[in-house]
TIDREN-662317 format. One record per residue (C-alpha): residue in three letters; chain; x, y, z. Coordinates in nm, 2 decimals, always signed. Example, Ala and Ser with C-alpha at 12.3 -4.5 7.8 and 13.67 -1.06 7.14 Angstrom:
BEGIN
(rec ALA; A; (+1.23; -0.45; +0.78))
(rec SER; A; (+1.37; -0.11; +0.71))
***
This chain:
BEGIN
(rec MET; A; (-1.80; -2.26; -0.51))
(rec LYS; A; (-1.68; -2.06; -0.81))
(rec ILE; A; (-1.59; -1.69; -0.79))
(rec ALA; A; (-1.43; -1.44; -1.01))
(rec ILE; A; (-1.20; -1.15; -0.90))
(rec VAL; A; (-1.17; -0.86; -1.15))
(rec GLY; A; (-0.83; -0.69; -1.12))
(rec THR; A; (-0.49; -0.86; -1.06))
(rec GLY; A; (-0.31; -0.60; -0.86))
(rec TYR; A; (-0.21; -0.65; -0.49))
(rec VAL; A; (-0.56; -0.69; -0.37))
(rec GLY; A; (-0.70; -0.90; -0.66))
(rec LEU; A; (-0.41; -1.14; -0.71))
(rec VAL; A; (-0.35; -1.20; -0.34))
(rec SER; A; (-0.72; -1.25; -0.27))
(rec GLY; A; (-0.76; -1.48; -0.56))
(rec ALA; A; (-0.46; -1.69; -0.47))
(rec CYS; A; (-0.55; -1.72; -0.11))
(rec PHE; A; (-0.92; -1.81; -0.18))
(rec ALA; A; (-0.79; -2.08; -0.41))
(rec GLU; A; (-0.55; -2.20; -0.14))
(rec MET; A; (-0.87; -2.27; +0.07))
(rec GLY; A; (-1.01; -2.49; -0.21))
(rec ILE; A; (-1.23; -2.24; -0.38))
(rec ASP; A; (-1.24; -2.23; -0.76))
(rec VAL; A; (-1.12; -1.88; -0.86))
(rec THR; A; (-1.08; -1.70; -1.19))
(rec CYS; A; (-0.87; -1.38; -1.18))
(rec VAL; A; (-0.97; -1.14; -1.46))
(rec ASP; A; (-0.78; -0.85; -1.60))
(rec THR; A; (-0.79; -0.65; -1.93))
(rec ASP; A; (-0.41; -0.64; -1.95))
(rec ILE; A; (-0.34; -0.93; -2.18))
(rec GLU; A; (+0.03; -0.92; -2.12))
(rec LYS; A; (-0.01; -0.94; -1.75))
(rec ILE; A; (-0.25; -1.24; -1.78))
(rec ASP; A; (-0.01; -1.42; -2.01))
(rec LYS; A; (+0.28; -1.37; -1.78))
(rec LEU; A; (+0.07; -1.50; -1.48))
(rec LYS; A; (+0.00; -1.82; -1.67))
(rec GLU; A; (+0.38; -1.85; -1.72))
(rec GLY; A; (+0.44; -1.80; -1.35))
(rec ILE; A; (+0.57; -1.45; -1.38))
(rec ILE; A; (+0.42; -1.24; -1.09))
(rec PRO; A; (+0.39; -0.87; -1.17))
(rec ILE; A; (+0.44; -0.76; -0.81))
(rec TYR; A; (+0.70; -0.83; -0.54))
(rec GLU; A; (+0.52; -0.98; -0.25))
(rec PRO; A; (+0.68; -1.25; -0.03))
(rec GLY; A; (+0.52; -1.59; -0.06))
(rec LEU; A; (+0.28; -1.49; -0.34))
(rec LYS; A; (+0.45; -1.67; -0.63))
(rec ASN; A; (+0.45; -2.01; -0.46))
(rec ILE; A; (+0.08; -1.99; -0.37))
(rec VAL; A; (-0.01; -1.86; -0.72))
(rec MET; A; (+0.17; -2.14; -0.90))
(rec ARG; A; (+0.06; -2.41; -0.66))
(rec ASN; A; (-0.31; -2.33; -0.71))
(rec TYR; A; (-0.27; -2.26; -1.09))
(rec GLU; A; (-0.11; -2.61; -1.14))
(rec ALA; A; (-0.39; -2.76; -0.92))
(rec ASP; A; (-0.65; -2.61; -1.15))
(rec ARG; A; (-0.81; -2.41; -0.87))
(rec LEU; A; (-0.68; -2.07; -0.99))
(rec HIS; A; (-0.74; -1.95; -1.34))
(rec PHE; A; (-0.66; -1.64; -1.54))
(rec SER; A; (-0.87; -1.47; -1.81))
(rec THR; A; (-0.91; -1.14; -2.00))
(rec ASP; A; (-1.27; -1.22; -2.09))
(rec LEU; A; (-1.52; -1.15; -1.80))
(rec PRO; A; (-1.83; -1.20; -2.01))
(rec SER; A; (-1.73; -1.55; -2.11))
(rec ILE; A; (-1.70; -1.68; -1.75))
(rec LEU; A; (-1.94; -1.45; -1.58))
(rec ASN; A; (-2.24; -1.68; -1.57))
(rec GLU; A; (-2.05; -1.97; -1.42))
(rec MET; A; (-1.99; -1.76; -1.10))
(rec GLU; A; (-2.17; -1.73; -0.77))
(rec ILE; A; (-1.97; -1.43; -0.67))
(rec VAL; A; (-1.78; -1.16; -0.86))
(rec PHE; A; (-1.54; -0.94; -0.67))
(rec ILE; A; (-1.45; -0.60; -0.81))
(rec ALA; A; (-1.08; -0.53; -0.71))
(rec VAL; A; (-0.96; -0.28; -0.97))
(rec GLY; A; (-0.77; +0.04; -0.89))
(rec THR; A; (-0.93; +0.37; -0.77))
(rec PRO; A; (-0.65; +0.62; -0.81))
(rec SER; A; (-0.68; +0.98; -0.68))
(rec GLY; A; (-0.79; +1.26; -0.91))
(rec GLU; A; (-0.64; +1.60; -0.89))
(rec ASP; A; (-0.90; +1.71; -0.63))
(rec GLY; A; (-0.85; +1.40; -0.43))
(rec THR; A; (-1.17; +1.23; -0.56))
(rec ALA; A; (-1.13; +0.85; -0.61))
(rec ASP; A; (-1.14; +0.77; -0.98))
(rec LEU; A; (-1.42; +0.51; -1.00))
(rec SER; A; (-1.41; +0.47; -1.38))
(rec SER; A; (-1.26; +0.12; -1.37))
(rec VAL; A; (-1.51; +0.01; -1.10))
(rec MET; A; (-1.81; +0.13; -1.29))
(rec ALA; A; (-1.67; -0.02; -1.62))
(rec VAL; A; (-1.67; -0.36; -1.45))
(rec ALA; A; (-2.03; -0.30; -1.32))
(rec ASN; A; (-2.14; -0.20; -1.67))
(rec THR; A; (-1.99; -0.53; -1.81))
(rec ILE; A; (-2.17; -0.73; -1.54))
(rec GLY; A; (-2.50; -0.56; -1.61))
(rec ASN; A; (-2.46; -0.62; -1.99))
(rec TYR; A; (-2.38; -0.99; -1.97))
(rec MET; A; (-2.52; -1.15; -1.65))
(rec SER; A; (-2.80; -1.39; -1.71))
(rec ARG; A; (-2.83; -1.57; -1.37))
(rec PRO; A; (-2.84; -1.46; -1.01))
(rec LEU; A; (-2.51; -1.32; -0.88))
(rec LEU; A; (-2.35; -1.15; -0.58))
(rec ILE; A; (-2.14; -0.85; -0.68))
(rec VAL; A; (-1.88; -0.76; -0.41))
(rec THR; A; (-1.68; -0.44; -0.40))
(rec LYS; A; (-1.33; -0.51; -0.27))
(rec SER; A; (-1.17; -0.20; -0.42))
(rec THR; A; (-1.13; +0.10; -0.18))
(rec VAL; A; (-1.43; +0.32; -0.27))
(rec PRO; A; (-1.61; +0.62; -0.14))
(rec VAL; A; (-1.91; +0.56; +0.08))
(rec GLY; A; (-2.21; +0.48; -0.13))
(rec THR; A; (-2.02; +0.33; -0.43))
(rec SER; A; (-2.18; -0.02; -0.38))
(rec TYR; A; (-2.52; +0.14; -0.43))
(rec ARG; A; (-2.40; +0.31; -0.74))
(rec ILE; A; (-2.29; -0.03; -0.87))
(rec ARG; A; (-2.63; -0.17; -0.78))
(rec ASP; A; (-2.81; +0.10; -0.96))
(rec LEU; A; (-2.60; +0.07; -1.28))
(rec VAL; A; (-2.64; -0.30; -1.30))
(rec LYS; A; (-3.01; -0.27; -1.24))
(rec GLN; A; (-3.04; -0.01; -1.51))
(rec GLN; A; (-2.86; -0.24; -1.76))
(rec LEU; A; (-3.08; -0.54; -1.67))
(rec ASP; A; (-3.39; -0.33; -1.71))
(rec GLU; A; (-3.27; -0.22; -2.06))
(rec ARG; A; (-3.22; -0.59; -2.15))
(rec GLY; A; (-3.57; -0.68; -2.03))
(rec LEU; A; (-3.43; -0.88; -1.73))
(rec ASP; A; (-3.58; -0.66; -1.45))
(rec ASP; A; (-3.68; -0.97; -1.26))
(rec LEU; A; (-3.32; -1.12; -1.25))
(rec HIS; A; (-3.21; -1.12; -0.89))
(rec PHE; A; (-2.87; -1.00; -0.78))
(rec ASP; A; (-2.71; -0.87; -0.46))
(rec VAL; A; (-2.43; -0.63; -0.38))
(rec ALA; A; (-2.20; -0.64; -0.09))
(rec SER; A; (-1.88; -0.47; +0.04))
(rec ASN; A; (-1.57; -0.65; +0.15))
(rec PRO; A; (-1.29; -0.40; +0.19))
(rec GLU; A; (-0.93; -0.53; +0.21))
(rec PHE; A; (-0.69; -0.46; +0.49))
(rec LEU; A; (-0.37; -0.61; +0.35))
(rec LYS; A; (-0.03; -0.48; +0.43))
(rec GLU; A; (+0.20; -0.47; +0.14))
(rec GLY; A; (+0.50; -0.70; +0.22))
(rec ALA; A; (+0.28; -0.92; +0.44))
(rec ALA; A; (-0.03; -0.95; +0.22))
(rec VAL; A; (-0.05; -1.33; +0.20))
(rec ASN; A; (-0.02; -1.37; +0.58))
(rec ASP; A; (-0.27; -1.09; +0.64))
(rec PHE; A; (-0.52; -1.26; +0.41))
(rec MET; A; (-0.48; -1.60; +0.56))
(rec SER; A; (-0.47; -1.48; +0.92))
(rec PRO; A; (-0.64; -1.14; +0.93))
(rec ASP; A; (-0.73; -0.94; +1.24))
(rec ARG; A; (-1.08; -0.93; +1.11))
(rec VAL; A; (-1.29; -0.95; +0.79))
(rec ILE; A; (-1.54; -0.67; +0.73))
(rec VAL; A; (-1.84; -0.76; +0.52))
(rec GLY; A; (-2.12; -0.51; +0.44))
(rec VAL; A; (-2.45; -0.67; +0.32))
(rec GLU; A; (-2.81; -0.57; +0.27))
(rec SER; A; (-2.97; -0.91; +0.23))
(rec GLU; A; (-2.97; -1.25; +0.40))
(rec ASN; A; (-2.87; -1.42; +0.07))
(rec ALA; A; (-2.56; -1.20; +0.05))
(rec LYS; A; (-2.48; -1.28; +0.41))
(rec GLU; A; (-2.52; -1.66; +0.35))
(rec LEU; A; (-2.29; -1.65; +0.05))
(rec MET; A; (-2.02; -1.45; +0.22))
(rec THR; A; (-2.04; -1.68; +0.52))
(rec LYS; A; (-2.00; -1.98; +0.30))
(rec LEU; A; (-1.70; -1.82; +0.12))
(rec TYR; A; (-1.52; -1.74; +0.44))
(rec ARG; A; (-1.61; -2.06; +0.63))
(rec PRO; A; (-1.28; -2.23; +0.55))
(rec PHE; A; (-1.10; -1.95; +0.72))
(rec LEU; A; (-1.30; -1.97; +1.04))
(rec LEU; A; (-1.09; -2.26; +1.15))
(rec ASN; A; (-0.82; -2.00; +1.23))
(rec ASN; A; (-1.07; -1.84; +1.47))
(rec PHE; A; (-1.07; -1.49; +1.32))
(rec ARG; A; (-1.37; -1.27; +1.31))
(rec VAL; A; (-1.60; -1.20; +1.03))
(rec ILE; A; (-1.79; -0.88; +1.12))
(rec PHE; A; (-2.11; -0.82; +0.93))
(rec MET; A; (-2.25; -0.47; +0.90))
(rec ASP; A; (-2.45; -0.25; +0.66))
(rec ILE; A; (-2.28; -0.16; +0.33))
(rec LEU; A; (-2.23; +0.21; +0.40))
(rec SER; A; (-2.06; +0.14; +0.74))
(rec SER; A; (-1.83; -0.12; +0.58))
(rec GLU; A; (-1.71; +0.12; +0.32))
(rec MET; A; (-1.65; +0.39; +0.58))
(rec THR; A; (-1.46; +0.14; +0.80))
(rec LYS; A; (-1.19; +0.10; +0.54))
(rec TYR; A; (-1.13; +0.47; +0.51))
(rec ALA; A; (-1.16; +0.53; +0.88))
(rec SER; A; (-0.90; +0.25; +0.96))
(rec ASN; A; (-0.64; +0.39; +0.72))
(rec ALA; A; (-0.71; +0.74; +0.84))
(rec MET; A; (-0.64; +0.64; +1.20))
(rec LEU; A; (-0.31; +0.47; +1.11))
(rec ALA; A; (-0.20; +0.77; +0.90))
(rec THR; A; (-0.30; +1.00; +1.19))
(rec ARG; A; (-0.07; +0.81; +1.43))
(rec ILE; A; (+0.22; +0.83; +1.19))
(rec SER; A; (+0.18; +1.20; +1.13))
(rec PHE; A; (+0.13; +1.27; +1.50))
(rec MET; A; (+0.45; +1.09; +1.59))
(rec ASN; A; (+0.64; +1.27; +1.32))
(rec ASP; A; (+0.52; +1.60; +1.46))
(rec ILE; A; (+0.63; +1.49; +1.81))
(rec ALA; A; (+0.97; +1.38; +1.67))
(rec ASN; A; (+1.03; +1.71; +1.50))
(rec LEU; A; (+0.95; +1.89; +1.83))
(rec CYS; A; (+1.18; +1.65; +2.02))
(rec GLU; A; (+1.47; +1.75; +1.81))
(rec ARG; A; (+1.40; +2.12; +1.89))
(rec VAL; A; (+1.37; +2.08; +2.26))
(rec GLY; A; (+1.64; +1.81; +2.31))
(rec ALA; A; (+1.41; +1.51; +2.39))
(rec ASP; A; (+1.46; +1.17; +2.23))
(rec VAL; A; (+1.15; +1.04; +2.05))
(rec ASN; A; (+1.26; +0.68; +2.09))
(rec MET; A; (+1.22; +0.72; +2.47))
(rec VAL; A; (+0.90; +0.91; +2.42))
(rec ARG; A; (+0.76; +0.64; +2.20))
(rec ARG; A; (+0.84; +0.37; +2.46))
(rec GLY; A; (+0.67; +0.57; +2.73))
(rec MET; A; (+0.36; +0.63; +2.52))
(rec GLY; A; (+0.34; +0.28; +2.39))
(rec SER; A; (+0.34; +0.12; +2.74))
(rec ASP; A; (+0.00; +0.28; +2.80))
(rec SER; A; (-0.26; +0.01; +2.71))
(rec ARG; A; (-0.49; +0.28; +2.58))
(rec ILE; A; (-0.24; +0.38; +2.32))
(rec GLY; A; (-0.03; +0.07; +2.24))
(rec ARG; A; (+0.29; +0.05; +2.04))
(rec SER; A; (+0.17; +0.01; +1.68))
(rec PHE; A; (+0.23; +0.29; +1.43))
(rec LEU; A; (+0.42; +0.50; +1.68))
(rec TYR; A; (+0.74; +0.49; +1.49))
(rec PRO; A; (+0.86; +0.83; +1.35))
(rec GLY; A; (+1.02; +0.85; +1.01))
(rec CYS; A; (+1.03; +1.04; +0.68))
(rec GLY; A; (+0.66; +1.02; +0.60))
(rec TYR; A; (+0.42; +0.75; +0.47))
(rec GLY; A; (+0.37; +0.66; +0.11))
(rec GLY; A; (+0.23; +0.37; -0.09))
(rec SER; A; (-0.10; +0.31; -0.27))
(rec CYS; A; (-0.33; +0.33; +0.02))
(rec PHE; A; (-0.27; +0.60; +0.29))
(rec PRO; A; (-0.21; +0.90; +0.07))
(rec LYS; A; (-0.50; +0.82; -0.17))
(rec ASP; A; (-0.74; +0.72; +0.10))
(rec ILE; A; (-0.68; +1.03; +0.32))
(rec ARG; A; (-0.74; +1.26; +0.02))
(rec ALA; A; (-1.05; +1.06; -0.08))
(rec LEU; A; (-1.20; +1.08; +0.27))
(rec ILE; A; (-1.13; +1.45; +0.29))
(rec LYS; A; (-1.32; +1.49; -0.04))
(rec VAL; A; (-1.61; +1.27; +0.07))
(rec ALA; A; (-1.65; +1.49; +0.37))
(rec GLU; A; (-1.62; +1.80; +0.16))
(rec ASP; A; (-1.90; +1.67; -0.07))
(rec ALA; A; (-2.11; +1.61; +0.24))
(rec GLY; A; (-2.06; +1.97; +0.36))
(rec TYR; A; (-1.81; +1.88; +0.63))
(rec ARG; A; (-1.43; +1.95; +0.69))
(rec MET; A; (-1.21; +1.68; +0.82))
(rec ARG; A; (-0.97; +1.92; +0.99))
(rec VAL; A; (-0.76; +1.65; +1.16))
(rec LEU; A; (-0.70; +1.46; +0.84))
(rec GLU; A; (-0.62; +1.79; +0.66))
(rec ALA; A; (-0.34; +1.83; +0.92))
(rec VAL; A; (-0.23; +1.47; +0.88))
(rec GLU; A; (-0.18; +1.52; +0.51))
(rec GLU; A; (+0.00; +1.85; +0.56))
(rec VAL; A; (+0.23; +1.70; +0.82))
(rec ASN; A; (+0.31; +1.41; +0.60))
(rec ASN; A; (+0.39; +1.62; +0.30))
(rec ARG; A; (+0.62; +1.83; +0.51))
(rec GLN; A; (+0.78; +1.52; +0.66))
(rec LYS; A; (+0.88; +1.39; +0.32))
(rec ASP; A; (+1.12; +1.68; +0.29))
(rec ILE; A; (+1.30; +1.63; +0.62))
(rec LEU; A; (+1.58; +1.41; +0.49))
(rec PHE; A; (+1.67; +1.66; +0.22))
(rec GLN; A; (+1.66; +1.94; +0.48))
(rec LYS; A; (+1.91; +1.74; +0.70))
(rec PHE; A; (+2.14; +1.68; +0.40))
(rec GLU; A; (+2.12; +2.05; +0.30))
(rec SER; A; (+2.20; +2.15; +0.66))
(rec TYR; A; (+2.52; +1.94; +0.68))
(rec PHE; A; (+2.66; +2.11; +0.37))
(rec ASN; A; (+2.52; +2.46; +0.46))
(rec GLY; A; (+2.33; +2.47; +0.13))
(rec GLU; A; (+2.65; +2.41; -0.08))
(rec MET; A; (+2.53; +2.08; -0.23))
(rec LYS; A; (+2.60; +2.11; -0.60))
(rec GLU; A; (+2.82; +1.82; -0.73))
(rec LYS; A; (+2.79; +1.64; -0.39))
(rec THR; A; (+2.70; +1.27; -0.40))
(rec ALA; A; (+2.43; +1.11; -0.19))
(rec ALA; A; (+2.39; +0.74; -0.14))
(rec VAL; A; (+2.02; +0.64; -0.10))
(rec TRP; A; (+1.94; +0.30; +0.06))
(rec GLY; A; (+1.58; +0.20; +0.01))
(rec LEU; A; (+1.34; +0.32; -0.27))
(rec SER; A; (+1.02; +0.14; -0.20))
(rec PHE; A; (+0.78; +0.31; +0.04))
(rec LYS; A; (+0.83; +0.03; +0.29))
(rec PRO; A; (+1.03; -0.29; +0.31))
(rec GLU; A; (+0.92; -0.62; +0.15))
(rec THR; A; (+0.75; -0.46; -0.15))
(rec ASP; A; (+0.86; -0.30; -0.48))
(rec ASP; A; (+0.58; -0.04; -0.46))
(rec VAL; A; (+0.73; +0.31; -0.49))
(rec ARG; A; (+0.40; +0.50; -0.53))
(rec GLU; A; (+0.43; +0.83; -0.33))
(rec ALA; A; (+0.74; +0.69; -0.16))
(rec PRO; A; (+0.94; +0.94; +0.05))
(rec SER; A; (+1.25; +0.83; -0.14))
(rec LEU; A; (+1.12; +0.98; -0.47))
(rec SER; A; (+1.05; +1.31; -0.30))
(rec LEU; A; (+1.40; +1.31; -0.16))
(rec ILE; A; (+1.57; +1.21; -0.48))
(rec ASN; A; (+1.39; +1.47; -0.69))
(rec ARG; A; (+1.49; +1.74; -0.44))
(rec LEU; A; (+1.85; +1.62; -0.45))
(rec LEU; A; (+1.86; +1.62; -0.83))
(rec ASP; A; (+1.71; +1.97; -0.84))
(rec ALA; A; (+1.99; +2.09; -0.61))
(rec GLY; A; (+2.26; +1.94; -0.84))
(rec VAL; A; (+2.34; +1.64; -0.62))
(rec ASN; A; (+2.45; +1.31; -0.78))
(rec VAL; A; (+2.24; +1.02; -0.65))
(rec ARG; A; (+2.36; +0.66; -0.62))
(rec ALA; A; (+2.06; +0.44; -0.51))
(rec TYR; A; (+2.00; +0.08; -0.41))
(rec ASP; A; (+1.69; -0.12; -0.32))
(rec PRO; A; (+1.65; -0.50; -0.30))
(rec ALA; A; (+1.32; -0.51; -0.50))
(rec ALA; A; (+1.22; -0.17; -0.64))
(rec MET; A; (+1.50; -0.07; -0.88))
(rec GLN; A; (+1.30; -0.14; -1.20))
(rec GLU; A; (+0.99; +0.04; -1.06))
(rec VAL; A; (+1.19; +0.35; -0.99))
(rec ARG; A; (+1.32; +0.36; -1.34))
(rec HIS; A; (+0.97; +0.43; -1.45))
(rec TYR; A; (+0.98; +0.75; -1.25))
(rec LEU; A; (+1.34; +0.86; -1.27))
(rec ASN; A; (+1.47; +0.70; -1.59))
(rec ASP; A; (+1.85; +0.73; -1.60))
(rec SER; A; (+1.88; +1.05; -1.39))
(rec ILE; A; (+2.04; +0.85; -1.10))
(rec TYR; A; (+2.30; +0.57; -1.07))
(rec TYR; A; (+2.14; +0.23; -1.00))
(rec ALA; A; (+2.38; +0.05; -0.77))
(rec THR; A; (+2.43; -0.33; -0.75))
(rec ASP; A; (+2.44; -0.34; -0.37))
(rec ILE; A; (+2.47; -0.11; -0.06))
(rec TYR; A; (+2.84; -0.07; -0.09))
(rec ASP; A; (+2.83; +0.02; -0.46))
(rec ALA; A; (+2.57; +0.28; -0.37))
(rec ALA; A; (+2.79; +0.43; -0.10))
(rec ASN; A; (+3.11; +0.43; -0.30))
(rec GLY; A; (+3.24; +0.79; -0.32))
(rec ALA; A; (+2.93; +0.93; -0.14))
(rec ASP; A; (+2.93; +1.24; +0.07))
(rec ALA; A; (+2.64; +1.12; +0.28))
(rec LEU; A; (+2.44; +0.80; +0.32))
(rec ILE; A; (+2.06; +0.85; +0.34))
(rec VAL; A; (+1.82; +0.57; +0.44))
(rec PRO; A; (+1.45; +0.63; +0.36))
(rec THR; A; (+1.34; +0.26; +0.38))
(rec GLU; A; (+1.44; +0.01; +0.66))
(rec TRP; A; (+1.51; -0.31; +0.46))
(rec LYS; A; (+1.65; -0.58; +0.69))
(rec GLU; A; (+1.97; -0.61; +0.49))
(rec PHE; A; (+2.05; -0.24; +0.57))
(rec ARG; A; (+2.05; -0.30; +0.95))
(rec LEU; A; (+2.40; -0.43; +1.00))
(rec PRO; A; (+2.63; -0.30; +0.73))
(rec ASN; A; (+3.01; -0.31; +0.76))
(rec TRP; A; (+3.08; +0.04; +0.89))
(rec SER; A; (+3.46; -0.01; +0.85))
(rec ILE; A; (+3.41; -0.07; +0.47))
(rec LEU; A; (+3.18; +0.23; +0.45))
(rec LYS; A; (+3.43; +0.45; +0.63))
(rec LYS; A; (+3.69; +0.36; +0.36))
(rec ILE; A; (+3.48; +0.41; +0.05))
(rec MET; A; (+3.28; +0.72; +0.14))
(rec ASN; A; (+3.41; +1.07; +0.08))
(rec ASN; A; (+3.24; +1.22; +0.38))
(rec HIS; A; (+3.11; +1.02; +0.68))
(rec ILE; A; (+2.76; +1.13; +0.73))
(rec VAL; A; (+2.45; +0.91; +0.79))
(rec ILE; A; (+2.10; +1.04; +0.77))
(rec ASP; A; (+1.87; +0.78; +0.91))
(rec GLY; A; (+1.50; +0.82; +0.80))
(rec ARG; A; (+1.38; +0.52; +1.00))
(rec ASN; A; (+1.59; +0.53; +1.32))
(rec ILE; A; (+1.75; +0.19; +1.26))
(rec TYR; A; (+2.10; +0.28; +1.37))
(rec SER; A; (+2.27; +0.38; +1.70))
(rec MET; A; (+2.42; +0.72; +1.72))
(rec GLU; A; (+2.68; +0.59; +1.97))
(rec GLU; A; (+2.79; +0.30; +1.75))
(rec LEU; A; (+2.83; +0.51; +1.44))
(rec ALA; A; (+3.02; +0.77; +1.64))
(rec SER; A; (+3.27; +0.50; +1.73))
(rec TYR; A; (+3.34; +0.45; +1.36))
(rec GLY; A; (+3.38; +0.82; +1.30))
(rec PHE; A; (+3.04; +0.89; +1.14))
(rec ALA; A; (+2.82; +1.19; +1.20))
(rec TYR; A; (+2.46; +1.07; +1.26))
(rec SER; A; (+2.12; +1.23; +1.23))
(rec GLY; A; (+1.80; +1.03; +1.29))
(rec ILE; A; (+1.44; +1.15; +1.33))
(rec GLY; A; (+1.35; +1.31; +1.66))
(rec GLN; A; (+1.67; +1.24; +1.84))
(rec LYS; A; (+1.91; +1.47; +2.03))
***
């Protein structure tokens, strides 16, 4: 079986490598010539644990290929996946220009039956827009009798665990409208069925909505717990205890009940805005999701507020150490990361920032240039700092040497945006501590 995946971001590259790992012949396509050349040299454009090994193993085994020329390989394929970006516009609308450009290319160059699968996160109804555009192009070429199908196969990969998620997913959602599409997608995923996970077939519109609804629910749980955490601080409760009590209820469960300094990344913020806009276009208001976004935007400011409070607003020329720049551990993705909101607020207040992250330093330079000091490790970041702020819970931050930090910091303040430290332990070293939702 031969398939093509257009787009070599998180979704496209991980999907292509993992399909190849199961013995499928995969060609990953991208218009970025430099990126494709680097992939052929074994240079992976994203930080994702385990991805480089699986890419190189399958590239060397001649199961995984890279190309910048979709038309040249299009008619060798049984399935073409569209896995390009769909960034938010100013009004929250998902930008489908890249998706439709791929569809346009397919319609202009296909000459044999094909299954076109949307893997990008797209508004409900996009697969039908792709179908209509391809059909229009075929009609104009006099190929109105050339058969093709469309399907939807949304991704549910967690950055930092994407390879494992693809190889051992909770479920695979597939939206189809024909038996032929269902048979091809069943054939494609058959190697994975040995792992006993579920492939759930449904109609295309429902599959597109499932992606948005799933991310919306997870984002809702995060914002809800952040709201509860903020209230806990005001009434003297401990959100860690509250979370344990809530999570023990089987109807609620423990997942995504961890308070923090807000969610970021490439999915939740974009998908929440897009779903709100989809509803608006349909004449409906998603009031819960509007509140979810409002709470999250407010939560991203909480670490700065705590820093400001410690110094009674007198922050100019203070120095803040920031541990963690990516929006979550095990990724270099800093899109809409709480750390960027924090650092920009600190810089605007005249604070000097010394930052460290195990993977995302180069990515942050694209946003902040040389406005901050890029430290070589956690202690270099903390050297001379008036406060240590932790927006991202990388494992290497969990057990620092507090005795060293006590010696090298000017003031002994820790603002923990992910509740990874113990107030009692830090107090024993002489640190003032502030977490999220704690007494």
